[in-house]
C-alpha positions in Angstrom: 49.3 260.4 108.7 46.0 261.7 107.4 44.8 264.1 104.8 43.2 267.1 106.6 41.9 269.2 103.7 41.9 269.5 99.9 42.1 273.0 98.4 41.9 274.0 94.7 42.9 277.1 92.7 42.5 278.0 89.1 45.7 278.2 87.0 47.2 278.7 83.5 49.0 276.1 81.5 52.1 276.6 79.3 50.2 276.9 76.0 46.6 277.0 74.6 43.5 275.0 74.0 43.0 274.7 70.3 39.8 273.6 68.5 41.3 271.0 66.2 38.1 270.5 64.3 37.8 274.1 63.4 41.5 274.3 62.4 41.1 271.2 60.2 38.0 272.8 58.6 39.7 276.0 57.6 40.3 278.3 60.6 43.1 280.7 59.5 46.1 281.4 61.6 46.6 285.1 62.3 49.8 285.5 64.3 49.2 283.6 67.5 45.4 283.9 66.9 43.0 281.9 64.7 40.3 283.5 62.6 37.2 281.3 62.5 34.2 280.0 64.4 34.8 277.3 67.1 33.2 273.9 66.2 34.1 271.7 69.2 31.6 271.9 72.1 32.9 274.1 75.0 35.1 276.3 72.9 34.3 280.0 72.7 37.1 280.7 70.2 39.3 278.5 68.0 42.3 279.2 70.3 41.9 280.1 74.0 44.1 280.2 77.0 45.0 276.8 78.5 43.7 276.3 82.0 44.7 274.1 84.9 43.5 273.4 88.4 46.0 273.2 91.3 45.1 270.5 93.8 46.6 270.9 97.2 46.4 268.6 100.2 47.0 269.8 103.7 48.4 266.8 105.6 48.1 266.1 109.3 51.5 267.6 110.1 50.6 270.7 108.0 52.8 269.8 105.1 51.3 270.7 101.7 51.2 268.2 98.8 50.5 269.9 95.5 50.0 269.2 91.8 48.1 270.4 88.7 45.2 269.0 86.8 45.6 269.8 83.1 44.5 268.5 79.7 45.9 268.3 76.2 46.0 271.1 73.6 43.4 269.5 71.4 40.9 268.8 74.1 37.5 267.4 73.0 39.1 265.9 69.8 39.5 262.3 68.8 37.3 260.9 71.6 39.0 262.8 74.4 37.2 264.3 77.3 35.7 267.8 76.8 37.4 271.1 77.3 38.9 271.4 80.8 37.9 274.8 82.3 38.7 275.6 85.9 35.4 277.2 86.7 33.5 274.1 85.5 35.6 271.5 87.3 36.8 272.9 90.6 33.2 272.5 92.0 33.2 268.9 90.8 36.5 268.2 92.6 35.2 269.8 95.8 31.9 267.8 95.6 33.1 264.4 94.5 36.9 264.1 95.1 37.6 266.1 98.3 35.1 264.1 100.5 36.6 260.9 99.3 40.1 261.7 100.5 39.7 264.3 103.4 40.2 262.6 106.7 41.7 259.5 105.1 44.9 257.8 106.3 47.6 258.1 103.6 48.4 254.5 102.7 50.1 253.6 99.4 50.1 255.4 96.1 48.7 252.4 94.2 45.9 251.8 96.7 44.8 255.5 96.8 45.1 256.2 93.1 43.2 253.2 92.0 40.1 254.5 93.8 40.0 257.5 91.4 38.8 255.3 88.6 35.9 254.2 90.8 34.5 257.7 91.5 31.6 258.5 89.2 29.8 261.8 88.3 26.4 261.2 86.7 27.5 257.7 86.0 30.8 258.7 84.3 34.4 258.6 85.4 36.1 261.8 86.5 37.5 263.9 83.7 41.0 262.6 82.7 42.5 266.0 83.7 41.1 265.6 87.3 42.4 262.0 87.5 45.8 263.2 86.2 46.2 266.0 88.7 44.8 264.2 91.7 47.0 261.1 91.1 50.0 263.5 91.1 49.1 265.0 94.4 48.5 261.6 96.0 51.9 260.6 94.9 53.4 263.7 96.4 51.5 263.1 99.6 52.7 259.5 99.9 56.3 260.8 99.4 55.9 263.5 102.1 54.5 261.0 104.6 57.4 258.6 104.0 60.1 261.2 103.6 60.8 259.8 100.1 61.3 261.2 96.6 58.3 260.5 94.4 60.4 258.4 92.1 61.4 256.2 95.0 57.8 255.8 96.1 57.0 254.4 92.6 60.1 252.3 92.6 59.3 250.7 95.9 55.7 250.1 95.1 56.3 248.7 91.6 59.5 246.7 92.3 61.7 249.0 90.3 65.1 250.8 90.6 65.3 254.5 89.9 67.8 255.2 87.1 70.9 257.2 87.9 71.3 258.4 84.4 69.7 261.3 82.4 66.8 260.3 80.2 67.0 261.7 76.6 64.8 264.8 76.3 62.7 265.4 73.2 62.1 269.1 72.5 59.2 270.3 70.3 59.5 273.3 68.1 55.9 274.1 67.1 55.6 276.0 63.8 58.8 278.0 64.5 60.8 274.9 63.4 63.9 276.8 62.3 64.6 279.2 65.1 63.6 276.7 67.7 65.7 274.0 66.2 68.7 276.4 66.6 67.9 276.6 70.3 67.8 272.9 70.7 71.1 272.3 68.8 72.9 275.0 70.8 71.7 273.4 74.0 72.6 269.9 72.8 69.2 268.4 73.1 69.3 264.6 72.6 66.1 264.4 70.5 64.7 267.1 68.2 62.9 269.0 66.7 59.3 267.5 66.4 58.7 270.1 63.7 54.9 270.0 63.6 54.5 268.7 60.0 50.7 268.7 60.1 49.8 269.9 56.5 50.6 268.2 53.2 50.6 271.2 51.0 52.5 273.7 53.2 54.8 271.5 55.3 55.2 267.9 53.9 54.8 268.7 50.2 52.5 266.8 47.9 55.4 264.4 47.1 57.1 264.9 50.4 59.6 267.3 49.0 59.1 270.0 51.7 60.0 267.7 54.6 63.1 266.5 52.6 64.2 270.1 52.2 63.7 270.8 55.9 65.7 267.7 56.9 68.5 268.8 54.5 68.6 272.2 56.3 68.4 270.5 59.7 71.4 268.2 59.1 73.5 271.2 57.8 72.4 273.3 60.8 73.4 270.7 63.3 76.8 270.4 61.8 77.2 274.2 61.8 75.9 274.9 65.4 76.5 271.7 67.4 78.5 272.4 70.6 80.9 269.6 69.9 81.6 267.1 67.1 80.4 264.2 69.3 76.9 265.6 69.4 74.7 263.2 67.5 71.0 263.9 68.2 68.2 261.7 67.1 65.9 263.5 64.6 62.2 262.9 65.5 59.6 264.4 63.2 55.9 264.3 64.0 54.1 264.2 60.7 50.5 264.0 62.0 49.5 261.4 59.4 50.5 263.5 56.5 52.7 260.8 54.9 49.6 258.6 54.7 47.6 261.5 53.2 50.2 262.1 50.5 51.1 258.5 49.6 48.0 256.6 50.9 47.5 255.3 54.4 47.2 251.7 53.0 50.0 252.1 50.5 52.6 250.4 52.6 55.2 250.1 49.8 54.8 253.8 48.8 55.2 255.0 52.4 58.2 252.8 52.9 59.9 254.1 49.8 59.4 257.7 51.1 60.7 256.7 54.5 63.8 255.4 52.8 64.4 258.8 51.2 63.9 260.5 54.5 66.4 258.2 56.3 69.0 258.8 53.6 68.4 262.6 53.9 68.8 262.5 57.7 72.2 260.7 57.7 74.4 260.6 59.6 71.7 261.1 62.3 69.2 258.6 63.4 65.6 259.3 62.3 62.3 258.7 63.9 58.9 259.4 62.2 56.0 259.9 64.6 52.4 259.3 63.3 53.2 258.4 59.7 49.5 257.8 58.9 46.1 258.3 60.4 43.9 255.5 59.3 40.7 256.8 60.8 40.1 254.4 63.7 42.2 252.4 66.2 42.0 249.0 64.7 42.8 250.1 61.2 45.6 252.3 62.5 47.1 249.3 64.3 46.9 247.2 61.1 48.5 249.9 58.9 51.2 250.9 61.3 52.1 247.3 62.1 52.3 246.5 58.4 54.5 249.6 57.8 56.7 248.7 60.7 57.2 245.2 59.4 58.0 246.5 55.9 60.6 249.0 57.3 62.2 246.1 59.2 62.1 243.8 56.2 64.0 246.3 54.2 66.5 246.7 56.9 65.9 250.4 57.3 67.1 252.3 60.3 64.2 254.7 60.6 62.0 254.1 63.6 58.2 254.6 63.6 56.5 256.2 66.6 52.9 255.4 67.4 50.8 258.4 68.3 47.4 258.7 66.6 44.7 256.5 68.2 47.0 255.4 71.0 45.5 257.4 73.9 44.8 254.9 76.8 46.7 252.2 78.6 44.5 249.7 76.7 45.5 251.3 73.4 49.1 251.2 74.3 48.9 247.5 75.1 47.1 246.8 71.8 49.7 248.7 69.7 52.6 247.0 71.6 51.1 243.5 71.1 50.7 244.1 67.4 54.2 245.6 66.9 52.6 248.8 65.6 55.6 251.0 65.7 59.1 250.8 67.1 58.3 253.3 69.9 55.0 254.3 71.5 54.2 257.7 72.9 52.4 257.4 76.3 50.5 260.7 76.4 50.3 261.3 80.2 47.2 263.5 80.5 45.2 261.3 78.2 45.7 258.3 80.4 44.2 259.9 83.5 45.9 258.6 86.7 49.7 258.3 86.7 49.3 254.7 87.6 48.1 254.1 84.0 51.2 255.9 82.7 53.4 253.7 84.8 51.5 250.5 83.6 51.7 251.6 80.0 55.4 252.4 80.1 56.3 249.1 81.8 54.2 247.2 79.3 56.2 248.8 76.4 59.4 247.8 78.2 58.2 244.2 78.7 57.3 244.0 74.9 60.7 245.4 73.8 59.1 248.5 72.3 60.5 252.0 72.9 58.7 253.7 75.8 58.4 257.4 75.1 56.8 259.3 78.0 55.1 262.2 76.2 52.3 264.5 77.1 51.3 268.0 75.8 52.6 271.5 75.5 49.5 272.5 77.4 50.7 271.2 80.8 52.3 273.1 83.7 55.8 273.2 85.3 54.4 271.1 88.2 52.9 268.3 86.1 56.2 268.1 84.1 58.3 267.8 87.2 56.1 265.0 88.6 56.2 263.3 85.2 60.0 263.4 85.4 59.8 261.6 88.7 57.8 258.8 87.0 60.1 258.6 84.0 63.2 258.2 86.2 61.4 255.3 88.1 60.3 253.5 85.0 63.4 254.1 82.9 61.7 255.9 80.1 63.6 255.7 76.8 62.7 259.3 76.1 60.7 262.1 77.8 59.0 265.2 76.3 60.2 268.7 77.2 57.1 270.4 78.3 55.1 272.7 78.7 54.9 275.4 76.1 56.4 275.9 72.6 59.2 278.2 73.7 61.7 275.3 73.9 64.0 276.8 76.5 61.5 276.6 79.3 60.4 273.0 78.7 64.0 271.8 78.4 65.0 273.6 81.6 62.2 272.1 83.7 62.7 268.5 82.6 66.5 268.7 82.6 66.8 270.4 86.0 64.3 268.0 87.7 66.3 265.0 86.5 69.6 266.5 87.7 68.0 267.2 91.1 66.9 263.6 91.4 70.3 262.2 90.5 72.1 264.6 92.9 69.8 263.9 95.8 70.0 260.1 95.4 73.8 260.2 94.9 73.9 262.1 98.2 71.9 259.4 99.9 68.6 261.1 99.9 65.8 258.7 99.1 
């Protein structure tokens, strides 16, 4: 079966593009808006609507494969590709990607997706968002051709077996960390609440006291609202490097002392801390995080550390895993470009015995999330992010329902 035509349309994501540099340098939150001048190239305001590009393939039998290109909330930051605006990139897809695939025989996902990395525009690889979306649509096309679920396409091509169990969902609260935590508890979310602890003075506390207070509230709230006594969620807090800011990114002993306090506060629930420090570059981050991980293990603490900052590509994931930098690694799906790289990164974490957390961004779409769930079920992710958006309910619904559909169809003999 061949691909007849590629069609694109502009779309919206489930959140916003935010100029991280402007926010770090003092842009002031004003409701859902930010007051300040944009500083990252491409931004016309500090916060602007998230955009996506739908990529649709008309197949020879007139079936339509479809997926969404999208990028992370903090586009253009930390070495990432620039702001992804539909008007700028749809012409690039039509000029450089469509001619490559139109008229082509659909072969395997692995063969077709690897070609994406070879396409160059002015000597550079395609924007990661384009590679992300086009890899999704190629996976869907291969599934349609072979009458298979996308997870089974991946399993067959990578020698895997699709899980028949639900993967723990990790929901993110955004700044509304109290009301949104309530939603997560009521719905029995396995991992919560993210909490967005991205400022020392207002969220962590200069001595870490504000996060301790929040954890105390969260533990009490779970006991008060949980749907049943057996509900024992994992508490995962993303601190965006603020522990390192407060105690010193190279102060391994001081950070470990604080982690011990947090673990005790979180009991009886398991605690994960994402991004404890930001050491400023990848190599230093790996060194600091691996040393902190080793110290946590040496002390026999139960708190788990999650690698996030400076871990943006499949090469980064391998480097962090090899160094034992963290007990779990977030694989940020849009940042890796093609889904083949997400698959490779997740499998590498599994091989190294490190937790494989298939993450992403609030700034994705329902479609990219559903296809990510297909990947997660094939690679047996240890955890998957509820996305897109910060409303909690919507992201949980999309991820949960897609997993349930996959399980039901496969139990019914549909492959």
